[in-house]
C-alpha positions in Angstrom: 0.1 -0.5 -0.1 1.2 3.1 -0.5 2.1 5.9 2.1 2.9 9.3 2.4 6.3 9.0 1.6 5.7 7.9 -1.4 3.8 10.5 -2.9 5.5 13.1 -5.8 5.0 16.3 -5.5 1.6 17.4 -6.4 0.5 14.2 -6.0 -3.1 13.5 -3.7 -4.2 11.2 -1.6 -6.9 10.0 1.1 -5.4 8.6 4.7 -6.1 5.1 5.0 -4.6 3.8 8.0 -1.6 4.3 10.5 -0.4 3.1 14.1 -1.7 5.4 16.6 2.1 4.7 18.2 3.9 5.7 15.4 2.2 9.1 14.4 3.0 12.0 17.3 -0.1 13.5 18.7 0.6 16.4 17.4 -0.1 15.5 13.4 -3.6 14.1 14.6 -4.1 17.3 16.4 -3.5 19.4 12.8 -5.8 17.0 10.8 -3.4 14.3 10.0 -6.7 11.9 10.7 -8.1 8.8 8.3 -10.3 10.1 5.4 -8.4 13.5 5.0 -6.9 14.1 1.6 -3.0 14.8 1.8 -1.0 16.4 -1.6 2.4 17.1 -1.2 3.5 20.5 -2.1 7.4 20.5 -1.5 10.3 18.5 -1.1 13.2 19.8 1.3 16.5 19.5 0.2 17.6 15.7 0.4 13.7 15.0 0.6 13.3 15.4 3.9 11.3 16.8 5.4 7.8 16.8 3.2 6.0 19.8 2.9 2.2 18.9 3.2 -1.3 20.3 2.4 -4.0 18.2 4.8 -7.3 19.5 4.5 -6.3 23.1 4.0 -3.6 23.1 7.3 0.0 22.9 5.8 2.7 21.2 8.0 6.0 19.4 7.4 6.5 16.3 8.6 9.6 13.4 8.4 9.8 11.1 5.7 10.0 8.3 8.5 6.9 9.2 9.8 5.3 10.1 6.6 6.3 6.3 5.6 4.2 4.7 8.3 0.8 6.7 7.4 -0.8 4.3 4.5 -3.0 6.2 1.9 -4.5 5.3 -1.1 -4.0 7.6 -4.0 -6.7 9.6 -6.1 -6.1 9.6 -10.0 
């Protein structure tokens, strides 16, 4: 299953599931929840962190955490 870390710039997906133990509470509070849409806006140098738009909120997360969040790609 694809993850947020596998997104290419401009691609969109719907967050499906993740282990609650691996994702910081702050991300959950900022809208990183199952069912929300995520878009990869920009990659930092060396591809870490990832700059995302999740339901209108812009945030940056480490690739390590992004690889724990499964998504369904939107064509």
